[in-house]
DRENMIFI-689429 format. One line per 5 residues: their letters; for each residue x, y, z of C-alpha. Coordinates in Angstrom, 2 decimals. Example, Ala and Ser with C-alpha at 12.3 -4.5 7.8 and 13.67 -1.06 7.14 Angstrom:
2
as> 12.30,-4.50,7.80 | 13.67,-1.06,7.14
This chain:
795
mhpen> 2.21,-23.31,23.18 | 3.93,-19.98,23.61 | 3.43,-17.64,20.60 | 7.18,-17.38,20.03 | 7.38,-21.13,19.39
qsysl> 4.66,-21.23,16.73 | 6.45,-19.47,13.88 | 7.88,-22.68,12.39 | 4.38,-23.87,11.44 | 3.30,-20.78,9.51
srvft> 5.11,-21.54,6.24 | 4.12,-25.22,6.41 | 0.42,-24.42,6.81 | 0.35,-21.96,3.92 | 2.33,-24.22,1.60
tlilv> -0.25,-26.96,2.14 | -3.19,-24.62,1.54 | -1.67,-23.18,-1.64 | -1.47,-26.71,-3.06 | -5.10,-27.29,-2.16
lffip> -6.41,-24.00,-3.61 | -4.55,-23.95,-6.89 | -5.01,-27.54,-7.97 | -8.80,-27.44,-8.07 | -10.04,-29.43,-11.06
iqaqd> -11.73,-27.34,-13.74 | -14.76,-29.18,-15.03 | -15.60,-29.36,-18.71 | -18.64,-27.59,-20.08 | -21.15,-28.68,-22.66
kgsys> -22.17,-25.12,-23.35 | -20.21,-22.36,-25.04 | -18.62,-19.64,-22.95 | -19.36,-16.08,-24.07 | -17.69,-13.15,-22.35
givkn> -16.70,-9.57,-23.00 | -16.71,-6.01,-21.77 | -19.28,-3.22,-22.19 | -17.92,0.31,-22.70 | -19.10,3.85,-23.23
retgd> -18.55,4.49,-26.95 | -17.82,8.20,-26.40 | -15.33,7.88,-23.50 | -14.15,4.27,-23.55 | -15.09,3.98,-19.86
plsga> -16.28,0.49,-18.80 | -19.98,0.37,-17.82 | -20.92,-1.53,-14.66 | -24.45,-2.80,-14.18 | -25.19,-3.15,-17.92
svysl> -27.56,-5.95,-18.96 | -26.48,-8.49,-21.59 | -29.33,-10.77,-22.71 | -29.41,-13.62,-25.24 | -32.57,-13.63,-27.36
tdnkg> -31.48,-17.03,-28.69 | -31.31,-18.84,-25.33 | -33.47,-16.44,-23.25 | -30.70,-15.98,-20.68 | -28.98,-12.89,-19.37
tttnr> -26.38,-11.46,-17.04 | -25.02,-8.08,-15.86 | -21.56,-6.56,-16.02 | -19.33,-6.28,-12.98 | -17.61,-3.14,-11.71
lgqwk> -15.07,-3.35,-14.57 | -17.77,-3.67,-17.23 | -16.98,-7.37,-17.74 | -19.60,-10.06,-18.30 | -19.75,-13.80,-18.90
inllp> -22.57,-16.18,-19.77 | -22.74,-19.86,-20.79 | -24.89,-20.38,-23.88 | -25.53,-23.09,-26.45 | -22.82,-23.30,-29.12
gpqsl> -23.40,-21.32,-32.27 | -24.22,-17.70,-33.15 | -26.14,-15.73,-30.54 | -28.34,-12.63,-30.71 | -27.20,-10.51,-27.74
vtshl> -29.06,-7.38,-26.60 | -27.14,-5.00,-24.35 | -28.86,-2.21,-22.38 | -27.87,0.35,-19.77 | -29.70,3.28,-18.22
gfknd> -28.83,6.44,-20.18 | -27.57,4.54,-23.24 | -29.09,3.26,-26.47 | -29.70,-0.48,-26.64 | -27.34,-2.49,-28.83
tlisp> -28.12,-5.78,-30.61 | -25.19,-7.94,-31.68 | -25.25,-11.17,-33.68 | -22.18,-12.88,-32.26 | -20.12,-15.51,-34.09
dnnsg> -19.72,-19.00,-32.70 | -17.55,-18.27,-29.67 | -15.88,-21.63,-29.27 | -12.57,-19.92,-28.51 | -13.99,-18.40,-25.36
lpfti> -12.17,-15.13,-26.02 | -14.00,-11.96,-24.96 | -15.29,-9.23,-27.27 | -16.25,-5.60,-26.73 | -19.72,-4.05,-26.88
llsqd> -19.85,-0.27,-27.29 | -22.94,1.66,-26.18 | -23.79,5.20,-27.29 | -25.25,7.73,-24.88 | -28.99,8.36,-25.26
mvaip> -29.38,12.14,-25.20 | -33.17,11.94,-25.21 | -33.86,9.44,-22.47 | -32.00,11.29,-19.72 | -32.54,15.07,-19.66
earil> -29.97,15.77,-16.91 | -26.48,15.59,-18.38 | -24.83,14.94,-15.05 | -26.32,11.44,-14.72 | -25.58,10.14,-18.20
gqadt> -24.11,6.69,-18.04 | -25.21,5.97,-14.46 | -26.94,2.66,-13.93 | -29.45,1.81,-11.26 | -27.28,-1.04,-10.00
wslat> -28.75,-1.23,-6.52 | -31.33,-4.02,-6.64 | -31.79,-5.19,-3.08 | -33.46,-8.48,-3.92 | -30.62,-9.65,-6.18
lapgq> -27.51,-8.65,-4.25 | -25.64,-10.96,-1.87 | -26.54,-10.93,1.85 | -25.33,-7.75,3.54 | -24.26,-6.16,0.24
irlsm> -25.24,-2.68,-0.97 | -24.21,-1.28,-4.34 | -24.82,2.47,-4.43 | -24.82,4.24,-7.79 | -23.48,7.77,-8.17
temqk> -26.96,8.87,-9.22 | -28.31,7.94,-5.81 | -25.44,9.66,-3.98 | -25.89,12.87,-5.99 | -29.45,13.18,-4.69
ipalm> -28.45,13.23,-1.01 | -28.01,16.77,0.38 | -24.41,17.39,1.32 | -22.72,19.90,3.54 | -21.34,22.96,1.74
geqdp> -22.58,21.70,-1.63 | -20.11,18.79,-1.78 | -21.51,15.42,-2.80 | -19.75,12.93,-0.56 | -19.55,9.26,-1.66
lgslr> -18.48,8.16,1.83 | -20.69,10.53,3.82 | -23.71,9.40,1.81 | -23.39,5.93,3.31 | -24.51,7.27,6.69
slpgi> -27.97,7.66,5.15 | -28.32,3.87,5.01 | -29.59,1.66,7.86 | -26.92,0.12,10.03 | -24.25,2.71,9.16
qsvge> -23.89,5.44,11.77 | -21.57,8.08,13.15 | -21.20,9.46,16.66 | -22.37,12.89,15.49 | -20.73,16.06,14.27
gsgyf> -17.02,16.31,14.78 | -16.25,12.76,13.66 | -15.89,11.35,10.17 | -15.67,7.72,11.23 | -18.19,4.99,10.41
yvrgg> -19.75,2.56,12.86 | -21.39,-0.34,11.07 | -23.80,-2.63,12.91 | -22.19,-1.99,16.29 | -18.59,-2.37,15.15
nadqn> -15.88,0.07,16.13 | -14.38,2.65,13.77 | -11.28,0.57,13.02 | -13.37,-2.48,12.07 | -14.23,-1.12,8.61
lilld> -12.02,-1.94,5.64 | -12.09,1.11,3.35 | -10.53,0.49,-0.07 | -9.83,3.09,-2.76 | -8.92,1.23,-5.95
daily> -7.88,-1.73,-3.75 | -5.58,0.40,-1.54 | -6.42,0.77,2.15 | -7.50,4.12,3.60 | -6.97,4.47,7.36
npshl> -8.49,7.89,8.10 | -11.63,8.56,6.01 | -12.30,12.23,6.80 | -10.97,15.73,6.98 | -11.45,18.17,9.87
lgifs> -14.60,17.57,11.96 | -15.89,15.03,9.48 | -17.35,17.79,7.29 | -15.68,16.33,4.19 | -14.48,12.82,3.52
vinpg> -11.16,12.28,1.77 | -12.92,11.09,-1.40 | -13.19,13.50,-4.32 | -16.74,12.90,-5.62 | -15.93,13.76,-9.23
iirsv> -13.82,10.64,-9.83 | -15.85,7.86,-8.18 | -17.48,5.25,-10.42 | -19.06,2.88,-7.89 | -19.31,2.14,-4.17
tvykg> -19.96,-1.38,-2.87 | -20.61,-1.97,0.82 | -20.69,-5.27,2.71 | -22.42,-4.91,6.09 | -22.66,-8.67,6.61
gipat> -21.83,-11.89,4.86 | -18.40,-10.53,3.89 | -16.86,-12.84,1.22 | -13.64,-14.69,2.01 | -11.85,-12.56,-0.59
ygdrl> -11.82,-9.74,2.00 | -10.16,-9.90,5.40 | -8.59,-8.03,8.33 | -11.77,-6.26,9.46 | -14.78,-7.38,11.51
asvid> -17.66,-5.04,10.70 | -17.74,-4.03,7.03 | -16.00,-3.54,3.70 | -16.40,-0.27,1.77 | -14.96,-0.74,-1.72
lntrd> -14.63,2.47,-3.77 | -13.60,2.38,-7.41 | -12.55,5.41,-9.42 | -13.48,5.69,-13.05 | -11.06,5.54,-15.94
gnmqn> -10.13,8.65,-17.85 | -11.77,9.51,-21.15 | -10.16,7.44,-23.90 | -11.73,9.47,-26.73 | -11.42,13.18,-25.94
tsgea> -9.93,15.56,-23.39 | -12.55,16.81,-20.97 | -12.74,18.25,-17.49 | -14.77,19.55,-14.60 | -14.34,22.47,-12.20
sigli> -16.35,23.19,-9.06 | -16.21,26.25,-6.80 | -17.93,26.32,-3.41 | -17.84,28.36,-0.21 | -15.43,25.95,1.49
atrfm> -13.58,24.03,-1.23 | -12.71,24.14,-4.92 | -12.03,21.09,-7.06 | -10.75,20.53,-10.59 | -10.59,17.41,-12.72
legpl> -9.04,16.85,-16.15 | -8.93,13.65,-18.21 | -8.06,12.47,-21.68 | -6.53,9.78,-23.89 | -2.88,8.80,-23.87
vkdka> -3.53,6.49,-26.82 | -7.01,6.74,-28.27 | -9.17,3.74,-27.40 | -6.22,2.15,-25.59 | -4.94,4.25,-22.71
swlfa> -6.14,7.25,-20.70 | -5.16,9.51,-17.84 | -7.12,11.30,-15.12 | -5.99,14.00,-12.67 | -8.10,15.58,-9.92
irrth> -7.32,18.08,-7.18 | -9.44,19.50,-4.38 | -8.47,22.17,-1.88 | -10.25,24.17,0.75 | -9.60,27.91,0.77
ldlls> -10.38,28.65,4.41 | -6.74,29.58,5.03 | -7.00,32.32,2.38 | -9.84,33.91,4.38 | -8.02,33.68,7.72
pivlp> -6.20,37.07,7.44 | -9.58,38.73,6.87 | -11.43,36.91,9.65 | -8.46,37.12,12.03 | -6.71,40.49,11.45
krsaf> -3.43,41.46,13.07 | -5.15,43.00,16.08 | -6.66,39.60,16.93 | -4.87,37.38,19.44 | -5.49,34.46,17.05
hgsny> -3.92,36.13,14.02 | -2.00,33.53,12.04 | -4.39,30.67,12.80 | -5.64,28.80,9.73 | -6.70,25.45,8.32
yfldi> -6.77,23.81,4.92 | -6.92,20.37,3.34 | -5.67,19.17,-0.04 | -6.60,16.03,-2.01 | -4.83,14.91,-5.18
ngkis> -5.86,11.88,-7.25 | -4.29,10.47,-10.38 | -5.00,7.42,-12.54 | -3.62,5.85,-15.69 | -5.61,3.12,-17.45
wnise> -4.25,0.95,-20.24 | -6.30,-1.60,-22.18 | -3.49,-3.83,-23.43 | -6.00,-5.98,-25.29 | -9.65,-6.93,-25.11
wsrit> -8.82,-9.38,-22.30 | -6.00,-7.63,-20.47 | -5.78,-4.23,-18.75 | -3.62,-2.39,-16.23 | -4.47,0.58,-14.02
lsayt> -2.21,2.70,-11.84 | -3.93,4.84,-9.20 | -2.46,7.23,-6.64 | -3.88,9.43,-3.89 | -2.42,11.86,-1.38
gtdqf> -4.37,13.91,1.13 | -3.16,16.38,3.74 | -4.77,18.42,6.50 | -2.89,21.32,8.08 | -4.16,23.16,11.13
rleds> -2.43,26.05,12.88 | -3.57,27.73,16.09 | -1.87,30.93,17.27 | -2.75,32.61,20.57 | -0.48,35.56,21.36
evels> -2.16,36.25,24.71 | -0.98,32.98,26.25 | 2.08,32.62,23.96 | 0.78,29.39,22.43 | 1.46,28.05,18.94
dhmrw> 0.09,24.71,17.68 | 0.80,23.22,14.27 | -0.72,19.93,13.21 | -0.41,17.92,9.98 | -2.08,14.62,9.15
gnqsm> -3.19,12.68,6.10 | -3.40,9.53,3.96 | -1.38,8.37,1.01 | -2.04,5.37,-1.22 | -0.98,3.85,-4.52
sliss> -2.18,0.74,-6.34 | -1.20,-1.14,-9.48 | -3.91,-3.51,-10.73 | -3.58,-6.04,-13.55 | -6.80,-7.71,-14.77
ntlsg> -6.57,-10.55,-17.28 | -9.07,-12.87,-18.91 | -7.15,-16.12,-19.37 | -10.03,-17.94,-21.10 | -13.79,-17.88,-21.22
rvssk> -13.82,-19.55,-17.80 | -10.80,-18.16,-15.97 | -9.75,-14.60,-15.16 | -7.17,-13.20,-12.80 | -6.57,-10.02,-10.87
tvfsw> -3.26,-8.96,-9.35 | -2.98,-6.01,-6.96 | 0.12,-4.29,-5.62 | -0.66,-1.45,-3.19 | 0.96,0.82,-0.66
sgyhl> -0.93,2.81,2.00 | 0.18,5.17,4.72 | -1.16,7.43,7.45 | 0.79,10.04,9.37 | 0.24,12.54,12.17
dfdqv> 2.67,15.29,13.21 | 1.91,17.70,16.04 | 4.16,20.55,17.22 | 3.39,22.88,20.10 | 5.32,25.80,21.52
yrnis> 4.12,27.19,24.86 | 6.30,30.04,26.04 | 9.75,28.44,26.53 | 8.66,24.81,26.17 | 8.25,22.95,22.87
mglts> 6.68,19.55,22.28 | 6.59,17.36,19.21 | 4.42,14.28,18.68 | 4.41,11.85,15.74 | 2.35,8.78,14.94
glsnv> 1.61,6.76,11.83 | 1.75,3.50,9.96 | 2.43,2.15,6.48 | 1.27,-0.97,4.68 | 2.60,-2.82,1.63
rmkqe> 0.18,-5.33,0.11 | 0.08,-7.87,-2.70 | -3.09,-9.77,-3.63 | -3.53,-12.42,-6.31 | -7.02,-13.67,-7.17
lqihl> -8.29,-16.19,-9.69 | -11.93,-16.32,-10.78 | -12.93,-19.72,-12.17 | -16.32,-20.65,-13.63 | -17.07,-24.32,-12.98
genql> -19.95,-25.23,-15.21 | -22.92,-22.92,-15.64 | -23.91,-22.41,-12.01 | -20.64,-22.44,-10.06 | -18.00,-19.79,-9.49
irtgf> -14.78,-19.99,-7.49 | -12.70,-17.03,-6.39 | -9.43,-18.10,-4.85 | -6.04,-16.62,-4.17 | -3.67,-15.29,-1.57
eiqgy> -2.74,-12.00,0.06 | 0.58,-10.89,1.58 | 1.07,-7.74,3.64 | 3.84,-5.99,5.52 | 3.26,-3.38,8.25
lfkpy> 5.31,-0.69,9.93 | 3.60,0.91,12.96 | 4.81,4.07,14.66 | 2.20,4.37,17.43 | 3.68,7.35,19.25
rmkir> 6.86,9.30,19.86 | 7.05,12.51,21.87 | 9.89,15.03,22.19 | 9.85,17.68,24.93 | 12.38,20.50,24.98
gesvn> 12.78,23.41,27.36 | 15.24,25.30,29.49 | 15.53,22.46,31.99 | 14.20,19.44,30.09 | 15.12,17.55,26.93
qilgd> 13.37,14.21,26.81 | 12.05,11.64,24.32 | 9.11,9.48,25.35 | 7.40,6.56,23.65 | 8.47,3.32,21.99
slpyh> 12.09,3.66,20.89 | 11.49,1.33,17.94 | 8.41,0.93,15.74 | 6.33,-2.23,15.57 | 7.03,-4.53,12.59
areaa> 4.49,-7.10,11.43 | 3.65,-9.24,8.44 | 0.59,-11.14,7.34 | -0.28,-13.84,4.82 | -3.74,-15.13,3.96
lflhh> -5.22,-17.74,1.66 | -8.86,-17.59,0.63 | -11.40,-19.71,-1.22 | -14.88,-18.41,-2.09 | -17.41,-20.68,-3.79
ewkpa> -20.77,-19.62,-5.27 | -23.19,-22.34,-6.29 | -26.71,-22.21,-7.68 | -28.14,-25.71,-7.16 | -31.50,-24.42,-8.40
tswti> -32.84,-21.28,-10.04 | -34.14,-19.97,-6.72 | -31.13,-20.87,-4.54 | -27.66,-19.38,-4.20 | -25.17,-20.79,-1.70
qtgir> -21.90,-19.00,-0.95 | -19.28,-20.76,1.13 | -15.78,-19.64,1.90 | -12.73,-20.10,4.04 | -9.93,-17.67,4.74
vmgfe> -6.85,-18.63,6.73 | -4.94,-15.73,8.22 | -1.38,-15.88,9.53 | 0.09,-12.88,11.36 | 3.49,-12.28,12.97
hfgpf> 4.94,-9.51,15.12 | 8.73,-9.48,14.77 | 11.78,-7.43,15.72 | 13.58,-5.19,16.04 | 11.63,-4.28,19.16
dryin> 12.33,-2.97,22.67 | 10.32,-4.42,25.54 | 10.50,-2.24,28.66 | 10.91,-3.82,32.09 | 9.17,-1.76,34.77
dqngi> 10.02,-1.38,38.44 | 7.50,-1.68,41.28 | 6.25,1.86,40.57 | 5.53,1.09,36.92 | 8.51,3.10,35.67
padti> 10.72,1.52,32.95 | 13.94,0.43,34.62 | 15.42,-1.87,31.98 | 14.95,-2.92,28.36 | 15.00,-6.23,26.52
hypkg> 16.05,-5.74,22.91 | 14.79,-8.21,20.27 | 16.93,-8.15,17.11 | 15.74,-7.70,13.54 | 13.67,-10.64,12.30
kvlat> 13.11,-12.18,15.74 | 9.50,-13.45,15.89 | 7.77,-12.30,19.08 | 4.22,-13.55,18.40 | 2.50,-15.69,15.77
firpe> -1.22,-16.14,15.15 | -2.83,-18.55,12.65 | -6.62,-18.28,12.46 | -9.25,-19.89,10.16 | -12.19,-17.73,9.09
prlal> -15.17,-19.69,7.70 | -18.00,-17.94,5.82 | -21.50,-19.05,4.75 | -24.26,-17.10,2.98 | -27.60,-18.30,1.60
swqta> -30.13,-16.62,-0.70 | -33.53,-18.16,-1.42 | -35.87,-16.60,-3.96 | -39.23,-17.63,-2.58 | -41.11,-15.84,-5.39
pgkml> -40.24,-13.37,-8.18 | -38.78,-10.28,-6.52 | -38.82,-11.83,-3.02 | -35.66,-13.06,-1.38 | -34.75,-14.56,1.99
kasvt> -31.07,-14.03,2.86 | -28.93,-15.33,5.72 | -25.22,-15.37,6.54 | -22.79,-16.56,9.20 | -19.18,-15.37,9.30
hqyqp> -16.31,-15.77,11.72 | -13.50,-13.24,11.30 | -10.29,-11.97,12.87 | -8.63,-8.56,12.82 | -4.89,-8.42,13.59
vtmvp> -4.57,-4.60,13.65 | -6.28,-2.30,16.13 | -6.90,1.42,16.45 | -7.15,2.25,20.14 | -9.37,5.27,20.88
iatat> -8.24,7.92,23.35 | -11.42,9.19,24.98 | -9.84,12.49,26.02 | -8.37,13.33,22.62 | -10.27,15.84,20.45
lpfdl> -7.73,15.73,17.60 | -7.53,13.05,14.85 | -5.03,11.12,16.97 | -5.32,7.59,15.64 | -3.06,5.15,17.47
wvpst> -2.75,1.94,15.45 | -0.98,-1.13,16.88 | -0.57,-4.71,15.64 | -1.40,-7.84,17.53 | 1.43,-8.74,19.89
slipp> 2.04,-11.28,22.63 | -0.09,-9.02,24.87 | -2.81,-8.14,22.30 | -4.39,-11.10,20.46 | -6.30,-10.40,17.21
qaats> -9.83,-9.10,17.54 | -12.47,-11.73,16.76 | -16.14,-11.67,15.85 | -18.89,-14.08,14.86 | -21.72,-12.41,12.94
vtlgw> -25.17,-13.76,12.03 | -27.69,-12.02,9.73 | -31.19,-12.90,8.55 | -33.28,-10.72,6.24 | -36.34,-10.57,3.97
fidsn> -35.99,-8.50,0.77 | -38.70,-7.45,-1.70 | -38.58,-5.89,-5.17 | -42.01,-5.00,-6.53 | -41.20,-6.05,-10.13
ghgie> -41.96,-2.94,-12.15 | -43.67,-0.82,-9.50 | -40.40,0.82,-8.43 | -40.62,-0.16,-4.75 | -37.97,-2.03,-2.77
ayidg> -38.08,-2.93,0.91 | -36.34,-5.13,3.42 | -36.15,-6.09,7.08 | -32.75,-7.40,8.18 | -31.60,-8.51,11.62
fyrwm> -28.05,-9.01,12.88 | -26.21,-10.28,15.96 | -22.46,-10.13,16.55 | -20.32,-11.66,19.31 | -17.01,-9.78,19.71
nnqae> -13.89,-10.88,21.59 | -10.47,-9.33,22.27 | -11.81,-5.79,22.02 | -9.24,-3.14,22.99 | -9.50,0.00,25.15
fresq> -6.95,1.98,27.10 | -6.99,1.08,30.76 | -9.20,3.13,33.05 | -7.75,6.41,34.37 | -5.01,6.15,31.77
tmlgi> -3.37,9.52,31.06 | -1.62,10.63,27.91 | 1.68,10.96,29.76 | 1.22,7.46,31.18 | 0.81,6.06,27.69
fkdnm> 4.14,7.47,26.57 | 6.07,6.06,29.54 | 5.67,2.41,28.55 | 5.09,0.06,25.63 | 1.71,0.85,24.20
drqia> 0.45,-2.72,24.16 | 0.91,-2.88,27.96 | -1.47,0.07,28.42 | -4.39,-1.72,26.76 | -7.20,-3.63,28.43
mgkgt> -8.94,-6.49,26.63 | -12.67,-7.20,26.74 | -15.62,-8.60,24.84 | -18.96,-7.36,23.60 | -22.16,-7.98,21.69
argie> -24.03,-6.01,19.04 | -27.58,-6.71,17.96 | -30.13,-4.87,15.87 | -32.81,-4.88,13.24 | -33.04,-2.69,10.13
ffirk> -36.14,-1.58,8.23 | -35.92,0.02,4.81 | -38.32,1.01,2.03 | -37.31,2.78,-1.16 | -39.16,4.29,-4.13
ktgkt> -36.79,4.32,-7.10 | -38.93,5.43,-10.07 | -40.94,8.52,-10.98 | -40.31,12.21,-10.44 | -40.56,11.80,-6.68
qgwig> -38.18,9.24,-5.21 | -36.59,8.51,-1.87 | -36.37,6.12,1.04 | -37.13,5.65,4.71 | -34.65,3.76,6.86
ytwsq> -34.84,2.83,10.53 | -32.38,0.93,12.72 | -32.86,-0.32,16.27 | -29.63,-1.57,17.81 | -27.76,-2.12,21.07
vwlvf> -24.03,-2.51,21.71 | -22.59,-3.71,25.02 | -18.96,-4.06,26.10 | -17.48,-5.80,29.15 | -13.89,-5.22,30.31
pdind> -12.68,-6.76,33.59 | -10.37,-3.77,34.13 | -12.88,-1.04,33.18 | -16.05,0.15,34.95 | -15.51,-2.38,37.78
gkrfh> -16.16,-5.17,35.33 | -19.73,-4.00,34.66 | -21.00,-3.87,31.09 | -21.36,-0.48,29.41 | -22.33,1.07,26.07
prhdr> -19.55,2.41,23.81 | -19.86,5.96,22.47 | -21.16,4.77,19.11 | -24.17,2.96,20.59 | -27.36,4.39,19.06
thdin> -30.65,2.77,20.08 | -32.76,4.47,17.40 | -31.61,5.78,14.04 | -34.02,7.21,11.44 | -33.20,8.57,7.99
ilitr> -35.77,9.93,5.53 | -34.77,11.11,2.05 | -37.12,12.68,-0.51 | -36.03,13.80,-3.98 | -38.07,15.55,-6.67
sfrsr> -37.37,16.32,-10.34 | -39.04,19.39,-11.85 | -39.72,20.25,-15.48 | -37.36,23.21,-15.75 | -34.20,21.17,-15.07
wegsl> -34.45,21.73,-11.32 | -34.00,18.94,-8.79 | -34.66,19.17,-5.09 | -33.87,16.89,-2.15 | -34.70,16.92,1.54
qfiya> -33.23,14.71,4.22 | -34.30,14.24,7.85 | -31.98,12.54,10.33 | -32.78,11.45,13.89 | -30.59,9.45,16.27
tgqpt> -30.58,8.64,19.97 | -28.00,10.71,21.82 | -24.62,9.11,22.28 | -23.65,7.77,25.73 | -21.11,9.68,27.80
tmpls> -19.65,9.82,31.30 | -20.70,12.77,33.46 | -20.11,13.93,37.06 | -23.19,13.19,39.18 | -22.21,15.36,42.13
vyvfn> -19.60,17.96,43.03 | -18.54,18.90,46.55 | -15.65,20.40,48.51 | -13.90,18.38,51.20 | -11.05,19.90,53.22
gtliq> -10.65,22.58,50.60 | -10.41,20.06,47.74 | -12.92,19.96,44.89 | -14.20,16.41,44.42 | -16.37,15.21,41.52
qyser> -18.27,11.94,41.68 | -18.75,10.47,38.20 | -21.36,8.15,36.82 | -20.53,4.66,35.63 | -18.84,4.58,32.24
navrl> -21.10,6.01,29.50 | -24.17,5.78,31.77 | -25.56,9.19,30.69 | -26.85,10.02,27.22 | -26.63,13.32,25.39
payhr> -29.86,14.80,24.00 | -31.15,13.24,20.78 | -29.50,14.26,17.51 | -31.72,15.48,14.67 | -31.59,17.88,11.72
idlsl> -32.99,18.58,8.22 | -30.84,19.23,5.15 | -32.19,20.76,1.93 | -30.69,21.22,-1.52 | -31.78,22.53,-4.94
trnpa> -29.84,21.83,-8.14 | -30.15,23.56,-11.51 | -28.96,21.16,-14.23 | -27.53,22.37,-17.55 | -29.10,22.09,-20.98
iekki> -27.78,19.10,-22.91 | -27.14,20.91,-26.15 | -24.49,23.19,-24.63 | -20.85,22.19,-24.90 | -19.94,23.79,-21.59
kstwt> -22.41,22.64,-18.96 | -22.89,24.63,-15.75 | -24.65,23.27,-12.68 | -25.70,25.37,-9.69 | -26.32,23.72,-6.31
fsiyn> -27.91,25.58,-3.40 | -28.04,23.78,-0.07 | -28.86,24.39,3.57 | -27.37,22.20,6.27 | -29.34,22.00,9.53
lynrl> -32.38,23.86,8.21 | -34.01,24.65,11.57 | -30.69,25.44,13.29 | -30.70,22.59,15.78 | -27.67,22.92,18.09
nplll> -26.85,19.25,18.46 | -24.51,18.84,21.43 | -21.07,17.40,20.86 | -20.42,17.23,24.60 | -21.83,18.39,27.93
yydlq> -19.79,19.91,30.75 | -20.30,21.77,34.02 | -19.30,25.35,34.70 | -18.23,25.57,38.36 | -18.17,28.90,40.22
wdydk> -17.41,29.67,43.87 | -19.47,32.39,45.56 | -17.09,33.80,48.17 | -19.78,35.93,49.83 | -22.08,32.98,50.40
slltt> -19.34,30.31,50.59 | -21.34,28.37,48.04 | -20.27,26.32,45.04 | -22.63,26.78,42.11 | -22.76,24.56,39.04
rsrql> -24.27,25.12,35.63 | -24.50,22.53,32.88 | -23.42,23.68,29.44 | -23.16,22.07,26.04 | -20.85,22.48,23.06
allpl> -22.36,22.36,19.57 | -20.40,22.61,16.33 | -22.52,23.20,13.25 | -25.52,25.58,13.18 | -27.58,26.45,10.08
lpsvt> -25.12,26.60,7.18 | -26.21,27.77,3.71 | -23.97,27.16,0.72 | -23.80,27.55,-3.04 | -21.62,25.61,-5.47
wtcrf> -21.03,26.17,-9.18 | -19.83,23.25,-11.26 | -18.67,23.50,-14.87 | -18.16,20.52,-17.19 | -16.34,20.91,-20.47
């Protein structure tokens, strides 16, 4: 059936599934339902990863990312012990909780147990043997120990230290998870989507480290509650503001300065938080590039602003409002060639989240979010000016119910609705003899609806079974202009589709299955199988060196990306010895992968509809991860190793032969060692090694009839030299008794000054005396040895 004739069935399918999902019978329980929330007594901030244990029934649980917990116990009063790293234990004799209503447990900070003030209230929530398949929960304590460039702790950049999560090297801030492409990662900041995760050259991510509470990553076995991406989910949650007192933090480094302030709106009820971060490289530009320089006037800066309001309406109801805006601005001036470039790009997001406990067994979460990404590029070259814009925006609503069925079953069900507006490209060229607009005359409009059902069941103490189904419906609709090309490929006519006209409809089921088997205490076998679809695509431009992200929806010419992923792993926790380890294998079949057609030029892209310039292919990704971690004692750290291979096959690219994408890395090694010293000093050292990325290079160069001809290798058939470096940092922590706490961080990026190549190229020179063409290979490297110092003040 043609896609245009399928739209009538979309509403019928979703109406049926809504009736199925929301009329699930809720079974009765013989046991009492106890629930509540654990908070920091001093700040009112919810504590994730806290342990709540019943001495009466000898049963326990842990709090989720919002500090909430629930446990089914025998009716009657209970003796509950609550504990959390960095806090004093609390014992509560609870009343008979037949009502099922939650109650609050307040924990006081333990000033003796943790000598470093900066990690108070941080829980060691990353227990590999207890998490779901493919899941990693990274605490801020762990991220603070990883050396960071220019003294900035980076919650997103830290993830590259984990097996299976890679980058293509310096100059890129994107993630490539288990062979997936950069656009196949769903990055959420307080449940709002982020489309571009980094600032210039990937040196900094767009996440301000001072406001992050937790980071949860799914590399496999992604639950049905998440959709629209094939490779991973990176869920970042910011912390609430201080509900007791006004406090703040300021940090000054060589590259960037950040400031955070927080406090109560209504004590114990509502709080606010504001954070700003800005680089000051542009303030140094007049000194580095004086007026006599041809590049005078060139500069760069980025700016991040975060805000959050949290309101605890009652013990079982809360609302949060979060907002983020980030901007990069880059200006290049070259008076010698009369060139002026000005580029602006960035993310914006906003989310409103309502969390409610309806009873001891049922809770709900409602999310309204808006996300956007924009790129504006202006260039003036002598008498010719060019302007280029690209971007997209997303409006999203998600409703989720969490239902406890009996003691060992949990259902998470709900729906998600999204609207998209894509502006892939639009170029304006003006000059003395030209005035032209190129690109799609109208943006792409799309909408999506999804229903999901996730079921967790523990049929026995040692078994956990997670099943799920997500049904995705996606439509591309008008207004839209479809160009009609002549025999030379030049648009000669246009078909206009009016507003609301459906051009393509896709309805896809996405089943999920994950199993965990505890074969012995601290030993877990985990497996998962997922089948997923992705209706939005970011198409890479191999020749572009700027953050030029071209996002397009699925259309009648571009079906949704699809992937089937299988994982199998063995996880060990040494039960008190502080050692964790795992070996985890994965295999992924990928279909409907998108690349620009071979020999496609930038000007060619702008002459036609973008979806007609894209070739479709398939691929596979396979690998195995090894990891061992020591998490106790003065000396801690981990060793991670990943072996993987990624292959792509496109009938219209590389003569139909398979090839490696740029993010293929055969070997990836990461070693991290941290050490705490008596005099409040902490040190960390990190070693990184990765196989060089594949690239396409000329194999031979010759002159024929006065024309220079280069013969290239097959696509990505040559690899750059291996990437490796060592980073080192030393941190001086403040004394606890001081009201104003100062922390000094000294770090060195690329300790032995390894010039890791970003790209290789050939320098061609013609010797007129000898009539000989000489070639010399050269490489471009970005980041040499870079020392830095950062001062952070907390008050």
